[in-house]
Kinemage of the C-alpha trace (Angstrom):
@kinemage 1
@onewidth
@group {chain A} dominant
@subgroup {mainchain}
@vectorlist {calphas} color= white
{ca unk a 1} P -37.208 -156.754 -134.129
{ca unk a 2} L -40.718 -157.251 -134.342
{ca unk a 3} L -43.023 -154.800 -136.526
{ca unk a 4} L -45.715 -153.833 -135.605
{ca unk a 5} L -48.662 -151.081 -136.822
{ca unk a 6} L -49.459 -148.467 -134.393
{ca unk a 7} L -52.461 -147.118 -134.535
{ca unk a 8} L -52.280 -142.563 -133.504
{ca unk a 9} L -53.776 -143.855 -130.186
{ca unk a 10} L -50.586 -145.859 -129.480
{ca unk a 11} L -48.183 -143.301 -130.574
{ca unk a 12} L -49.336 -140.802 -127.741
{ca unk a 13} L -49.538 -143.456 -125.146
{ca unk a 14} L -45.852 -144.221 -126.399
{ca unk a 15} L -45.221 -140.649 -125.968
{ca unk a 16} L -46.255 -140.605 -122.482
{ca unk a 17} L -44.325 -143.199 -121.525
{ca unk a 18} L -41.058 -141.613 -122.354
{ca unk a 19} L -42.381 -138.123 -121.288
{ca unk a 20} L -42.805 -140.078 -117.266
{ca unk a 21} L -39.642 -141.457 -117.807
{ca unk a 22} L -38.225 -137.951 -118.746
{ca unk a 23} L -40.343 -136.793 -115.476
{ca unk a 24} L -38.109 -139.334 -113.478
{ca unk a 25} L -34.769 -137.420 -114.774
{ca unk a 26} L -36.453 -133.831 -114.561
{ca unk a 27} L -37.367 -135.349 -111.206
{ca unk a 28} L -34.034 -136.517 -110.129
{ca unk a 29} L -32.365 -133.003 -111.483
{ca unk a 30} L -34.828 -131.289 -109.218
{ca unk a 31} L -34.345 -132.893 -105.989
{ca unk a 32} L -30.677 -133.542 -106.261
{ca unk a 33} L -30.995 -129.414 -107.065
{ca unk a 34} L -32.912 -129.469 -103.503
{ca unk a 35} L -31.151 -131.347 -101.583
{ca unk a 36} L -27.411 -130.199 -102.369
{ca unk a 37} L -26.586 -133.279 -103.874
{ca unk a 38} L -23.934 -132.521 -106.084
{ca unk a 39} L -24.004 -135.738 -108.731
{ca unk a 40} L -25.695 -138.427 -109.231
{ca unk a 41} L -23.760 -141.601 -111.106
{ca unk a 42} L -25.310 -143.116 -113.991
{ca unk a 43} L -23.798 -145.113 -116.896
{ca unk a 44} L -23.333 -142.146 -119.469
{ca unk a 45} L -22.467 -143.385 -122.354
{ca unk a 46} L -25.242 -146.315 -122.392
{ca unk a 47} L -28.013 -143.615 -121.666
{ca unk a 48} L -27.042 -141.491 -124.420
{ca unk a 49} L -26.226 -144.659 -126.690
{ca unk a 50} L -30.125 -146.037 -125.985
{ca unk a 51} L -31.718 -142.162 -126.672
{ca unk a 52} L -29.269 -140.944 -130.013
{ca unk a 53} L -30.368 -145.228 -131.200
{ca unk a 54} L -34.113 -143.918 -129.640
{ca unk a 55} L -34.493 -140.604 -132.042
{ca unk a 56} L -32.593 -142.072 -135.089
{ca unk a 57} L -35.716 -144.797 -134.899
{ca unk a 58} L -38.357 -142.100 -134.340
{ca unk a 59} L -37.285 -140.037 -136.801
{ca unk a 60} L -36.833 -142.790 -139.326
{ca unk a 61} L -39.967 -143.771 -138.315
{ca unk a 62} L -41.333 -140.221 -139.098
{ca unk a 63} L -39.940 -139.980 -143.016
{ca unk a 64} L -41.614 -143.266 -143.547
{ca unk a 65} L -45.369 -141.623 -141.760
{ca unk a 66} L -44.171 -138.832 -144.461
{ca unk a 67} L -44.591 -141.025 -147.581
{ca unk a 68} L -47.527 -142.847 -146.301
{ca unk a 69} L -49.448 -139.077 -145.868
{ca unk a 70} L -48.647 -138.416 -149.262
{ca unk a 71} L -49.185 -141.917 -151.038
{ca unk a 72} L -52.862 -140.676 -149.344
{ca unk a 73} L -53.395 -137.681 -150.598
{ca unk a 74} L -51.693 -138.384 -154.345
{ca unk a 75} L -54.636 -141.739 -154.257
{ca unk a 76} L -57.136 -138.859 -152.998
{ca unk a 77} L -56.043 -136.180 -155.773
{ca unk a 78} L -56.600 -138.650 -158.075
{ca unk a 79} L -59.643 -140.402 -157.450
{ca unk a 80} L -60.893 -136.955 -156.970
{ca unk a 81} L -59.967 -136.025 -160.776
{ca unk a 82} L -61.424 -139.252 -161.749
{ca unk a 83} L -64.538 -138.530 -160.897
C-alpha cells in the first residue's frame, strides 16, 4: 500500500471519478427499467466488499484530516497569542 499526499484538487478528481462510476450504475439501472430487463448479474459480494473497504478508507482519511485541521488551528492560535 502506498501513501500519497493529495491536494484538494486531487481529492476533487477522485470524488469525480467515483461519481463517474456511480453514474455508470445509475445509467444501467435506468436502461434496465426502460428496456424491461428485470435483473443484471453482478458479483454482489465483491462489490459490497469493495464499497465497504472504500467507505472505511474514506472515513479514516476524513478523521485523519480532522486531526490535521485541529492541529493547524491550535498552532495558529498559539502563534496569535505569542504575537
